[in-house]
MILUMTOR-829928 format. One record per residue (C-alpha): x negated, y negated, z; residue in one letter. Coordinates in steps of 0.5 Angstrom, whole numbers, padded with zeros to 4 digits, always signed. Each point is the difference from the previous one (the first is absolute). Layout:
<roses>
XYZA...
</roses>
This chain:
<roses>
-0208-0275+0148M+0003+0005-0005K-0007+0002-0001N-0001+0002+0007C+0006+0005+0000I-0003+0003-0007C-0007+0001+0004D+0003+0003+0006V+0002+0006-0005K-0007+0000-0002C+0003+0000-0007S+0002-0006-0004P+0006+0004-0002F+0002+0003+0007P+0007+0001-0002F-0002+0004-0006K-0004+0004+0004K+0005+0002+0004V+0005+0002-0006L-0006+0004-0003R+0000+0004+0007Y+0007+0002+0000V+0000+0002-0008E-0006+0005+0002I+0005+0003+0006L+0006+0000-0005T-0004+0003-0006F-0003+0006+0005F+0008+0001+0002S+0002+0001-0007L-0005+0004-0003I+0002+0008-0001N-0005+0003+0005L+0000+0008+0000Q+0003+0003+0006G+0003-0006+0002F+0007+0001-0004A+0003+0005-0005F+0001-0003-0006I+0006+0002-0005G+0000+0001-0007S+0004-0007-0001A-0005-0003+0005G+0005+0000+0006E-0003+0000+0007I+0003+0006+0004K+0001+0001+0007N-0003+0006+0002E+0004+0000+0006Y+0007+0000-0003N+0005+0006+0003H+0006+0003-0002A+0007-0002+0004V+0006+0004+0001D+0003-0002+0006Q+0001-0007+0004T+0000+0000+0007V+0003-0006+0004K-0001-0002+0008G-0002-0004+0005V-0006-0002+0004V+0000-0002+0007R-0005-0001+0006N+0001+0004+0007E+0004-0006+0002K+0005+0002-0005G-0001-0007-0004Q+0000+0001-0007P-0007-0002-0003L-0001-0004-0007G-0006+0001-0004G-0002+0007+0001V-0004+0002-0005S+0003+0007-0003I-0005+0004-0005K+0000+0007-0003V-0006+0004+0003K-0006+0000-0005G+0004-0004-0005K+0001-0007-0002S+0006-0005+0000G+0005+0000+0006G+0004-0005+0003T+0002-0004+0007K+0005+0000+0004T+0005-0006+0000N+0001-0005+0006A+0006+0005+0003D-0005+0006+0000G+0003+0003-0006S-0004+0003-0006F+0001+0004-0007S-0005+0004-0003I+0000+0005-0006G-0004+0007+0002V+0000+0007-0002K+0000+0006+0005A-0006+0002+0003G-0002-0008+0001D-0003-0003+0006I+0002-0007+0002L-0005-0004+0004I+0003-0006+0004F-0005-0005+0002S+0001-0007+0003Y-0004-0005+0004V-0001+0002+0007G+0003+0007+0000Y-0002+0007-0001S+0001+0003-0007N+0005+0005-0001A+0001+0006-0005E+0006+0003-0002L+0001+0006-0005N+0005+0000-0005I+0004+0006-0001T+0008-0001-0002T+0002-0006+0004Q+0002-0006-0003S+0001-0004+0007S-0005-0001+0005V-0001-0004+0007E-0008-0001+0001V-0002-0003+0007T-0007-0003+0000L-0004-0001+0007K-0005-0005+0002E-0007+0002+0001G-0007+0001-0003D+0003-0002-0006S-0003-0007+0002K-0006+0002-0002L+0002+0002-0007D+0003-0007+0000E-0003-0004-0007V-0003-0007+0003V+0000-0005-0005V-0008-0003+0000V-0004-0004-0005G+0002+0002-0007Y+0003+0006+0002G+0003+0005+0005T-0003+0005+0005Q+0003+0005+0005K+0000-0002+0007K-0004+0006+0002A-0006-0002-0005N-0001-0007+0002L-0006-0002+0002T+0000-0008+0001G+0004-0004+0006A+0007+0000-0003V+0007-0001+0003Q+0007+0001-0004V+0006-0004+0002I+0006+0003-0003T+0007-0004-0001S+0003+0004+0006K-0005-0004+0004D+0003-0007-0003L+0007+0001-0001E+0006-0004+0003N-0005-0005+0003R+0003-0007+0000P-0007-0003-0003A-0001-0005-0005A-0006+0003-0003N-0004+0006+0000V-0006-0002+0004T+0005-0001+0006A+0002+0007-0001L-0007+0003+0000L-0001-0003+0008Q+0000+0006+0004G+0000+0005-0006N-0007-0001-0002A-0005+0002+0005N-0007-0005+0000G+0003-0006-0004I+0000-0007+0004A+0005-0004-0001F+0000-0008+0001S+0006-0005-0001S+0000-0004-0006P-0002-0008+0001S+0007-0002-0001S+0002+0005+0006G+0006+0004-0001F+0004-0005-0005A+0004+0003-0006P-0004+0003-0005G-0006+0001+0004A-0004+0006+0001A-0005+0002+0005Q-0008+0001-0003T-0003+0007+0001I-0007+0003+0001A-0001+0007-0001I-0005+0002+0006R-0001-0007+0002G-0005-0005-0002T-0004+0001-0006A-0003-0007-0002S-0003-0006+0003L+0002-0005-0006N+0007+0002-0002S+0007+0004+0002S-0001+0007-0002T+0007+0002-0003P+0000+0007-0003P+0001+0002-0007L+0007+0001-0002V+0001+0006-0005V+0008+0000-0002I+0001+0007-0004D-0007+0000-0003G-0001-0008-0001I-0004-0004+0004P+0003-0007+0003T+0000-0004+0006N+0003-0001+0007M+0005-0005-0003E+0003+0005-0005D+0000+0005+0005F+0005-0004+0005N+0004-0002-0006T+0002+0008-0001L+0007+0002+0002N-0001+0004+0006P+0005+0005-0002D-0004+0001-0007D-0006+0003+0004V-0001+0008+0000E-0006+0000+0004S-0006-0004+0002I-0007+0003+0000T-0005-0003+0004V-0008+0001-0002L-0004-0002+0006K-0007+0002-0001D-0005-0001-0006A+0001+0007-0002A+0007-0001-0001A+0000-0007-0004S-0007+0001-0003A+0003+0001-0007I+0003-0007+0000Y-0007-0003+0001G+0000-0007+0002S+0007-0001+0000R+0001+0004+0006A-0006-0001+0005P+0006-0002+0005Y+0004+0007-0001G+0006+0001-0005V+0007+0000+0001L+0003+0005-0005M+0007-0001-0001V+0005+0005-0004T+0007-0002-0002L+0006+0004-0001K+0001+0003-0007K+0005+0004-0003G-0001+0008+0000R+0000+0005-0006R+0006+0004-0001N+0004-0005+0006Q+0007-0002-0001K+0001-0008+0000P+0000-0002+0007I+0003-0007+0001F-0002-0003+0007T+0002-0006+0004Y-0004-0002+0007S+0003-0006+0003G-0002-0003+0007N+0002-0006+0004Y-0004-0003+0006S+0001-0005+0005I-0006-0003+0001V-0002-0003+0007K-0006-0004+0002P-0004+0002+0006I-0006-0002+0004N+0002-0007+0001Y+0000-0004+0006P+0005-0002+0005N-0001-0007+0003P+0001-0002+0007Q+0006-0005+0001D-0001-0007-0001A-0001-0002+0008Y-0005+0005+0001T-0004-0002-0006F+0001-0008+0002A-0003+0002+0007L-0006+0004-0003V-0001-0006-0005R-0001-0005+0005N-0005+0004+0004E-0004+0001-0006S+0000-0008+0000Y-0002-0001+0007L-0006+0005-0001N-0002-0004-0005S+0000-0006+0004Q+0006-0003-0004Q+0007-0003+0002S+0006+0006+0000V+0003+0000-0007Y+0007+0001+0003F+0003-0005+0005N+0004+0002+0006P+0007-0002-0003D-0002+0004-0007Q-0002+0006+0005L+0007+0000+0003A+0004-0001-0006I-0004+0006-0003I+0001+0004+0006K+0007-0001+0000G+0001+0002-0007N-0004+0006+0001V+0005+0002+0006E+0006-0003-0003N+0000+0000-0008P+0005-0005-0002G+0000-0004+0006K-0003-0006-0005Y+0001-0003-0006T-0004+0000-0006Q-0001-0007+0000E-0003+0001+0008E-0004+0006-0002L-0003-0004-0006V-0001-0007+0001P-0002-0005-0005L-0007-0003+0000L-0002-0007+0000A+0000-0001-0008D+0007+0003+0000G-0001+0007-0002S-0001+0007+0003W-0007+0001-0002G-0002+0007+0000W+0004+0001+0006G-0006-0002+0005Q+0005-0002+0005N+0005+0005-0001G+0002+0004+0006M+0004+0006-0003T-0001+0008+0001N-0002+0002-0007T-0003+0007-0002N-0003-0001-0007W-0001+0007-0001F+0008+0001+0000K+0001-0006-0004V-0004+0002-0006W+0000+0008+0000L+0005+0005-0002K+0002+0007-0002N+0000+0001-0007S+0002+0006-0005Q-0004+0003-0005R+0002+0005-0005Q-0003+0004-0005S+0003+0005-0006H-0003+0005-0005E+0003+0004-0006L-0004+0005-0003S+0002+0005-0006L-0005+0006+0000R+0000+0007-0004G-0003+0004-0006G+0001+0005-0005T-0005+0006-0002E-0005-0005-0003K+0002-0007+0003T+0001-0003+0006N+0002-0007+0001Y+0001-0005+0006F+0003-0007+0001V+0001-0004+0006S+0002-0007+0002A-0001-0003+0007G+0002-0007+0003Y-0002-0003+0007L+0003-0006+0003N-0004-0002+0007Q+0002-0007+0003P-0004-0003+0005G+0002-0001+0007I+0001-0008+0001F+0006-0004+0000K+0001-0006-0004F-0005+0002-0005I+0003+0007-0002S+0001-0001-0007D-0007-0002-0001I-0003+0005+0004D+0000+0007-0003N-0003+0005-0005Y+0004+0004-0005K-0003+0006-0005R+0002+0003-0006F-0003+0006-0002S+0001+0005-0006L-0004+0006-0001N+0001+0005-0006G-0004+0005-0005G+0000+0007-0003F-0004+0006-0001N+0001+0004-0006T-0003+0006-0004D-0002-0001-0007I-0002+0007+0000N-0003+0006+0004N-0006-0004+0002W+0001-0007-0001I+0004-0005+0004K+0002-0007+0000L+0002-0005+0005G+0002-0007+0001F+0001-0004+0006R+0002-0007+0002T+0001-0004+0006R+0002-0007+0001Y+0002-0004+0006S+0002-0007+0002L-0002-0003+0007A+0003-0006+0002R-0002-0004+0006T+0003-0006+0002V-0002-0004+0006A+0001-0007+0003P-0006-0005-0001T+0001-0005+0006F-0002-0006-0004Q-0007+0004-0002G-0001+0002+0008A+0003+0007-0001G+0003+0005+0005M-0006-0002+0004G+0003-0006+0002L+0006+0004+0003L-0004+0005+0003Y-0004-0005+0004G+0006-0004+0002F+0004+0006+0003M-0005+0002+0004Y-0002-0006+0003G+0007-0004+0000A+0002-0003+0006W+0007+0002+0003P+0002-0007+0002V+0000-0002-0008V+0007+0001-0003P+0002+0003-0006V+0005-0005-0002K+0000-0008+0002N+0006-0003+0002P+0002-0002-0007N+0001+0007-0002G-0007+0000-0004E-0005+0005+0001Y-0006-0003+0004N-0006-0002-0003Q-0005+0005+0003S+0005+0006-0001S-0003+0002-0006R+0007+0001-0003I+0000-0005-0005N-0007+0001-0003P+0002+0007-0001G+0007-0001-0003I-0003-0006-0004Q-0007+0000-0001G+0000+0005-0006G-0002+0007-0002Q-0004+0004-0003S+0002+0006-0005D-0005+0005-0002N+0002+0005-0006D-0005+0006-0001E+0001+0004-0006H-0004+0007-0001R+0001+0005-0006L-0004+0006-0001D+0001+0004-0006N-0004+0007-0001V-0001+0005-0006L-0003+0006+0002E-0002+0007-0004L-0001+0006+0003N-0003+0006-0004L-0001+0007+0002N-0004+0003-0006P-0002+0006+0003A+0001+0004+0007K-0004-0004+0005G-0001-0006-0004W+0003-0006+0001D+0000-0007-0003I+0003-0007+0002H+0000-0006-0003V+0004-0006+0002D+0000-0008-0001G+0003-0005+0004T+0002-0007-0001W+0002-0004+0006R+0003-0007+0000M+0001-0005+0006F+0003-0007+0000F+0001-0004+0006Q+0004-0007+0000D-0001-0004+0006Y+0003-0007+0001Q+0000-0004+0007S+0005-0006+0001L-0001-0005+0006N+0005-0005+0001N+0001-0006+0004Q+0004+0001+0007V+0005-0005+0002I+0002+0000+0007D+0005-0004+0004R-0003-0001+0007F+0002-0007+0001Y+0007-0002+0004A+0002-0005-0005D+0000+0005-0006G-0007-0002-0003R-0003+0005-0004T-0008+0002+0000T-0004+0003-0006T-0006+0005+0002S-0005+0003-0005G-0001+0000-0007S+0003+0004-0006S-0004+0004-0004S+0000+0006-0005I-0005+0005-0002S+0000+0006-0005K-0004+0006-0001T+0000+0005-0006S-0005+0006+0001N+0000+0005-0006F-0004+0007+0001S-0001+0005-0006N-0003+0007+0002Y-0002+0006-0004W-0003+0006+0002T-0002+0006-0004I-0001+0007+0003Q-0002+0006-0003A-0002+0007+0003Y-0001+0007-0001T-0001+0006+0004S-0001+0008+0000Y+0001+0005+0005N-0001+0007+0000R+0000+0006+0005S-0005+0006-0001I+0001+0005+0006G+0000-0004+0006R-0004-0006-0003H+0005-0006-0002F-0004-0006-0004V+0004-0006-0002K-0004-0006-0004V+0003-0007-0001Q-0003-0006-0004T+0003-0006-0002G-0001-0008-0001I+0004-0006+0002Q+0000-0007-0002A+0004-0006+0002E+0000-0007-0001E+0005-0006+0003T+0000-0007-0003N+0004-0005+0005N+0002-0007-0002R+0003-0005+0004G+0003-0007-0001L+0002-0005+0006S+0003-0007+0000G+0003-0005+0005S+0002-0007+0001G+0003-0004+0006K+0006-0005+0001N+0005+0004-0003M+0005-0005-0004L+0006+0005+0001I+0000+0004+0007P+0001+0008-0001N-0002+0000-0007N-0006+0005-0002Y-0003-0004-0005S-0007-0003+0000I+0002-0005-0006N+0005-0003+0006L-0006-0002+0004S-0003-0007+0000Q-0007+0000+0003Q-0006+0005+0000N+0002+0004-0005K-0005+0006-0001T-0001+0006-0004A-0006+0005+0000S-0001+0007-0003D-0004+0006+0002A-0003+0007-0004M-0003+0006+0003S-0002+0007-0002T-0003+0006+0002W-0001+0007-0002S-0003+0007+0002T-0002+0006-0004M-0001+0007+0003G-0002+0007-0002Y+0001+0005+0005F+0000+0008+0001G+0002+0005+0005R-0002+0007+0002L+0004+0005+0004N-0002+0007+0002Y+0004+0005+0004D-0003+0006+0002Y+0006+0005+0002G+0004-0005+0004G-0006+0000+0005R-0006-0005-0002F+0002-0007-0003L-0004-0005-0004L+0001-0006-0003E-0005-0005-0004L+0003-0007-0002N-0004-0005-0004G+0002-0007-0003R-0005-0005-0004Y+0004-0006+0000D-0002-0007-0003G+0003-0007+0003S+0000-0007-0004A-0001-0003+0007R-0007+0001+0000Y-0006-0001-0005A-0001+0004-0006Q-0006+0004+0003D+0004+0001+0007K+0007+0001-0002R-0001+0008-0001W+0000+0005+0006G+0000+0007+0001F+0004+0003+0006F+0000+0007+0002P+0004+0004+0005S+0000+0007+0003A+0005+0004+0004S+0000+0007+0002A+0005+0004+0004G+0001+0007+0004W+0006+0004+0000N-0002+0004+0007V+0007+0003+0000S-0001+0003-0006N-0006+0004+0002E+0000+0007+0002K-0002-0001+0007F+0006-0004+0001W+0005+0005+0000D+0000+0002+0007G+0002-0007+0002V+0004-0002-0006K+0007+0001+0003R-0002-0005+0005V-0004-0005-0004V+0003+0001-0007N-0004-0005-0003F-0007-0003+0001A-0004-0005-0005K-0006-0004+0001L-0002-0006-0005R-0006-0004-0001V-0001-0006-0005S-0005-0005-0001Y+0000-0005-0006G-0002-0007-0002T+0005-0005-0003L-0001-0007-0004G+0003-0006+0003D+0001-0006-0004Q+0002-0004+0007G+0006-0004-0003N-0005-0005-0002I+0001-0006-0005A-0002+0002-0007N-0006-0002-0004F-0004-0002+0006L-0007+0001-0004Y+0003-0006-0005I-0002-0007+0002P+0006-0004+0000T+0001-0008-0001L+0006-0003+0004S+0004-0006-0004V+0003-0006+0004S+0004-0005-0004P-0003-0006+0004N-0006-0001+0004T+0000-0003+0007P-0004-0005-0002W+0002-0006-0005V-0004-0001-0006F+0001-0007-0003G+0007-0001+0002N+0003+0007-0001Q-0002+0007+0003T-0002+0005-0005V+0001+0008-0001P-0006+0004+0002Y-0003+0007+0001V-0003+0003+0006N-0006+0004+0000T+0000+0007+0001P-0002+0003+0006G-0005+0005+0001I+0002+0007-0002L-0002+0007+0001N-0001+0004-0006P-0001+0007+0004D+0006+0000+0003I+0003+0007-0001T+0004+0006+0003W+0002+0000+0007N-0001+0007+0002K+0005+0005+0005I-0003+0006+0002T+0005+0005+0004T-0002+0006+0004F+0006+0004+0002N+0001+0007+0004I+0007+0003+0000G+0004+0006+0003A+0007+0003-0001E+0003+0005+0004T+0007+0003+0001K+0003+0005+0005F+0005+0004+0002L+0003+0001-0007D-0001-0007-0002S+0004-0003+0006R-0006-0003+0003L-0005-0004-0005S-0006-0005+0002A-0004-0004-0005E-0006-0004+0002L-0005-0004-0004E-0006-0004+0002W-0004-0005-0004F-0006-0004-0001N+0001-0006-0005R-0006-0004-0001R+0001-0007-0004S-0006-0002-0003W-0003-0005-0005D+0005-0005+0002M+0000-0007-0001L-0004-0004+0005G-0004-0006+0002P-0007-0001-0004P-0006-0002+0004S+0000-0007+0002P-0003-0005-0005V-0003-0007+0001P+0005-0005+0001S-0003-0005-0005V+0003+0005-0005L+0007-0004+0001G+0004+0006-0001T+0002+0007+0003S-0003+0006-0003A+0005+0005-0003P+0002+0007+0004Y-0004+0006-0001V+0001+0008+0000N-0003+0001+0007N+0005+0001+0005A+0003+0007+0003A+0005+0002+0005F+0002+0007+0002V+0007+0002+0002T+0001+0007+0004K+0007+0003+0002G+0004+0006+0000F+0007+0002-0001E+0004+0005+0003L+0007+0003-0002Q+0004+0005+0004L+0007+0004-0002G+0005+0004+0003W+0006+0003-0003K+0005+0006+0002D+0007+0002+0000M+0004+0002+0005I+0005+0005-0002G+0002-0001-0008K+0003-0007+0001K-0004-0004+0004L-0007-0002-0002D-0005-0005+0002Y-0007-0003-0001G-0005-0005+0003V-0006-0003-0003R-0005-0004+0003I-0005-0005-0003Y-0006-0003+0003V-0006-0004-0004A-0005-0004+0002D-0006-0004-0003A-0005-0005+0002Q-0005-0004-0004S-0007-0002+0002T-0005-0005-0004I-0006+0003-0001T-0004-0005-0005K+0001-0007-0001Y-0005-0006-0001N+0000-0005+0005V-0005-0004+0004A+0003+0001+0006K+0006+0005+0003N+0005-0006+0002Y+0007+0001+0003I+0005-0001-0005G-0003+0002-0006Q-0002+0007-0003W-0007+0003+0003Y-0003+0007+0000P+0003+0004+0005G+0007-0004+0001M+0006+0004+0000K+0005-0003-0004M+0006-0003+0004G-0005-0001+0006D+0003-0006+0005I-0005-0004+0004W+0002-0003+0006G+0000-0002+0007Y+0001+0004+0007H+0006-0003+0004V+0002+0003+0006E+0004-0006+0003R+0002-0007+0000L-0004-0005+0004L+0001-0002+0007N-0002-0005+0005T-0006+0004+0002G-0003+0000-0007D-0001-0008+0001F-0006-0004+0003N+0003-0006+0005P-0001-0005-0006D+0005+0004-0004G-0005+0003-0005T+0000+0008-0001L-0006+0004+0003K+0000+0003-0006T+0000-0005-0006S+0005+0001-0005Q-0001-0006-0004N-0001+0003-0006L+0007+0000-0001F+0002-0006+0004S-0002-0005+0005S+0007+0001+0004K+0001+0006+0004W+0005+0001+0006Y+0003+0006+0004P+0004+0004-0005G-0004-0001-0006D-0004+0006-0003V-0006+0003+0004K-0005+0003-0005Y-0005+0005+0003E-0007+0000+0000K-0004+0005-0004L-0006-0003-0002D-0005+0000+0006A-0005-0005-0004K+0005-0006+0001H+0003+0001+0007P+0003-0007+0001N+0004+0000-0007E+0004+0003-0005I-0004+0001-0006Y+0000+0002-0007T-0007+0002-0001G-0002-0002-0007D+0006+0004-0003G-0003+0006-0002S+0001+0007+0002V-0007+0001+0003E+0002-0007+0004N+0007+0000+0001P+0000-0004+0007G+0006+0002+0004D+0004+0003-0006R+0001+0007-0001K+0004+0005-0005I+0007+0000+0003I+0004+0004-0005G+0001+0002-0007N+0005-0002-0005T+0000+0006-0004T+0006+0005+0000P-0003+0006+0004R+0004+0007+0000Y+0006-0001-0005N+0005+0005+0001Y+0007+0002-0002S+0005+0006+0003V+0005+0002-0005N+0006+0005+0003V+0005+0003-0004N+0006+0004+0002V+0005+0003-0004G+0006+0005+0001Y+0004+0003-0006A+0008+0001+0002F+0004+0006-0002N+0003-0003-0007E+0000-0007+0003A-0007-0003-0003G-0006-0001+0004R-0002-0006+0005L-0007-0002+0000D-0004-0005+0005F-0007-0003-0001S-0004-0005+0004M-0006-0003-0002L-0005-0003+0006L-0006-0004-0002Q-0005-0004+0003G-0007-0002+0002V-0003+0002+0006A-0006-0005+0001K-0001-0007-0003R-0001-0007+0004D+0001-0007-0002Q-0002-0006+0004V+0007-0004+0003G+0000-0007-0003N+0004-0006+0000Y+0002+0001-0007S+0004+0006+0002M+0003-0004+0006Y-0003+0005+0004Y-0002-0005+0006W+0007-0003+0000G+0000-0008+0002M-0008+0001+0000G+0001+0001-0008S-0002-0007-0002E-0003-0002-0006T+0000-0007+0000G+0007-0001-0002N+0005-0001+0006N+0006+0002-0004S-0003+0007-0002D+0001+0004+0007V+0005+0004+0003N+0001+0005+0006V+0003+0007-0001Y+0004+0005+0004K-0002+0007+0002G-0008-0001+0000E-0005-0003+0005K+0001-0007-0003Q+0002-0002+0007L-0005+0003+0004D-0005-0006+0000F-0003-0003+0005Y+0004-0004+0005R-0003-0003+0007D+0002-0006+0004A-0002-0005-0005T+0006+0003-0005T+0006-0005+0000S+0006+0002+0005P+0005+0001-0005E-0004+0006-0003L-0002+0003+0006L+0007+0000+0002A+0002+0004-0006K-0006+0004+0000L-0004+0000+0006G-0008+0000+0001T-0004+0004-0004N-0008+0000+0002T-0001+0007-0002N+0003-0001-0007A-0002+0003-0007F+0000-0006-0004F-0004-0006+0002P+0004-0007+0001R+0003-0003-0006P-0002-0006-0004Y+0002-0004-0006I-0004-0002-0006G-0007+0003+0000G-0001+0000+0007D+0001+0007+0001G-0005+0002-0006F-0005+0002+0006K+0004+0005+0002N+0001+0003-0007F-0007+0003-0001Q+0001+0008-0002P-0001+0004+0007S+0002+0007+0002D+0005-0003+0005R+0004-0002-0006Y-0001+0006-0005L+0006+0003-0003I+0001+0007-0002S+0004+0001-0006L+0001+0007+0001A+0007+0002-0001Y+0005+0006-0002M+0005-0002-0005R+0007+0004-0001V-0002-0001-0008K+0006+0004-0002N+0006+0004+0002V+0005+0004-0005Q+0006+0004+0001L+0002+0003-0007T+0006+0004-0001Y+0000+0005-0007S+0007+0002-0002L+0001+0007-0001P+0000+0003-0007T+0008+0002+0000R+0002-0007+0001W-0005-0002-0005L+0003+0005-0005Q+0007-0003+0002R-0002-0007-0001A-0004+0002-0007K-0007-0003+0003L-0007+0004+0000Q-0002-0003+0007S+0002-0006+0005C-0004-0002+0006K+0002-0006+0005V-0004-0003+0005Y-0002-0005+0005F-0007-0002+0000S-0003-0005+0005G-0007-0003-0001E-0004-0004+0005N+0005+0002+0006M-0004-0001+0006F-0008-0002+0002T-0003+0003+0006F-0006-0005+0001R-0006-0002+0005S+0002-0004+0006A-0005-0005-0002S+0003-0001-0007L+0006-0006+0000P+0006+0003-0003Y+0001-0005-0005W-0007+0002-0003V+0001+0005-0005D-0006+0005+0001P+0000+0001-0008E-0001-0007-0001M-0005-0003+0004P-0005-0002-0006A-0001-0007-0002S+0005-0002-0005N+0002-0006-0005S+0002-0005+0006Y-0006-0003+0002S-0003+0007+0002S+0004+0000+0006W+0001+0007+0003V+0008+0003+0001G+0003-0006-0004R+0003+0003-0006N+0006+0003-0003Y+0003+0004+0005F+0000+0008+0000Q+0007+0003-0001Q+0004+0006+0002A+0004+0003-0005N+0007+0004+0001Y+0002+0004-0006S+0005+0004-0003F+0000+0003-0007G+0002+0006-0004I-0003+0004-0005N+0005+0003-0006L-0002+0005-0005G+0005+0002-0006F
</roses>
């Protein structure tokens, strides 16, 4: 296996090759080149910009709102050096008379100040077109925003601050345009994070997470979600091929470039504390009907299935009396004994229980962050520590349902001399997730019970013990899992500037990941017999897994830029190599000798042990050319030559180019006439291809032999170990490719108060892995996949913004994002285009179903009781009140027909919807008011939603009410507030139910059944198609900043107190049940059932930010 890794580098000694490249770069940076530096007699390199100082100027820098600005860069015009303002906006700098000070800050116009004899100054910076001079972090460098030619979005710390989120991914939602968010498989459990995809689907075969680059070092989304949100300075999203091409095959799905907060040069030490306390409230869960309504509807479902009612008249009378007059009956009367002397699982109960109220609760989340940042003239430093405690929202198991994270971040950068800088960074996180195992069934056991539990089932039996079906004892006693994940990054970097315009960067990273997972399942003891007998259920077992990952990467690149007249050219080239080695060890055992003891040695049966090892590596050479003609015409060329160990030696290398161009139209002379109105206008276009490794398994071109310790056959008197034959391989498997064409336009109007950006893209994914041509069945096995599939994704992104001031104290702004993307398969090797599988021309997410206008009535039946248009495809038993499927296929007029299952012959089916989220949008509104000597008040509100998305209503989300039968008679309930009582009722309905609800022959839902009898009505149809369109009040903030004079008295540099609410309200379509969260419709870990998972939560947070 090691030889394979050596081969991928195309050298027997790849590591030495990388080091040799670095040595060459370093050598050229150290030689004395004439014209690059002035050498003194003692060999000392002198600073050609040194200047004399004869006075000190002190002052403060504020914005137009009167707020002090920390981190403003202050330099003497035409000279090197300088300083930056402290957090309170103050500064001190040495100058001489006649100097001109330049003040610059991201998002503000530069200001100049002539120095005469003044020693104290106040400077006000104005917001404006300086955003065009903003320096944006891009791959292996930075660029001015005005000169960008790729599709790039920058999200600042201001967009992320003061929000009660457990991870950074949650903060991106609503702040990042063109990113699709999906709920995690575990729902919104403690520690869970949403998955994201930039510009929609990019692969047929795997998930498509973006590459994450943290302070220049590549990593993954798991690492991204362990970041302390308070440590994030900015996030740059690279969306198109031109923007992300420099990262090659690691970045086919886009890039998230994270810049963490650091100290600044000449900055006094600043100590900050941020604290946040949140009340967490579960939302979007059902409110069941009372037990009497449930019992009547339940009986009706039995009658419709031609069975005897479940609840007899005496039971109905008690249930009704208990609902109308709680406390009328004793617990013994409400929960009678069964014939065997037990209370069983409560099947004879007559209580009125709301199981969501029994299990759910509010919880409290807290986070704390301490940081120290500062710098001297030659060194800056930073260190921060964060803590998060995120408990769950379930009673009884709160001590074993939580997530905690501790993070530590620190580093420094220092000048070794005038042209060499050394930096070191380290980042550590420990994330611990604890969850109940429910005897190995997991949290899904609880979700399924809560949604379907009968209200007549008691929480406790008359003896005071929890009822057997309550799931409380399995939760408390059934065991728990503990998952500890340690991550450590160490980065050492060297930056050299041997001459004006020439920069060299070398860094090396070592990353360690260690996971310690253990899960213990215990037997559960119940006491549900009246005589005190106990029963034991389940078995005890333990499993442990330890995983260790060791990652290293070396990056070296150099750039040179020069301006000649109106021409600016920058050339960059570099190399990057990385390797990961993983190993894991796992063991398990059953029948624990001592319960609640995490030791495999104490298991008495079925002890097992296994290990695993894997490795992967990549290497790439990259280059970039930037050209700027007078700030008008822009050109960027990128290329990367990448190699990956995933492929055979002659298939592993690929060259992936991209090109982009821009035209700053507003810098043309002919624009001067409209520039007062349209202050800025730029057009962009880009085209490029990236390699995509497709997240496939490693070394698919190498035959492997699986080993088993025992044959399924007996040889003599025993089984023997055996080795399986290898499968058929495809040695020609190679890169998937992603080619993107992007057009963009940016404009600013009315003194940059109004801004607009529009992107349109066409992304073609090709050479994807797809099925091979059919092979004869006599082959005895399937043929391997080949690179023969393709699909295209088209979409747009629109951004509108408005900001202004009313007077000098009130400012406000509005920002609107809208994005859309849809994918269509263009090439897929299938013999026939069958519904339910990929096929050429298919729009991803298409839903096929039947057209339903109404329910069956007596006019739809023949005199013998059969249907005039047969629906025997689904069932032979049909009655008035069942679903009537409409005919679409004229070739078979007398029956509902599915054709041959193909797109060309679908029978009576058609495309009725699509599950792809369309038109994702967000609206951000902010208002601020500065009081006279009394501080400042800011309000902001973030709305986020999806304008179009479809989902078939199905029994798994209890969409049908009592008709939501799955064959398990206890797995059903009826909820308030929706159409679940709007089901068919006629003269055949029970008198008790008619007395309560009345007849309803023009119903929305069909008549309910028990068991599987109702499946005939559950076929996908447009009548029961749910719209997942929604708008959510994602965040509301109210922040008060204390005035400067109060801070000075308290010896503080800054103080903000705030209230922040997350997921406060949701506006949804009328067809979407309120208990189904619109962000969580996809299948999940519990039997792939939609809608049953860890509940969404609203957070009401109070926090404070202090600076000392």
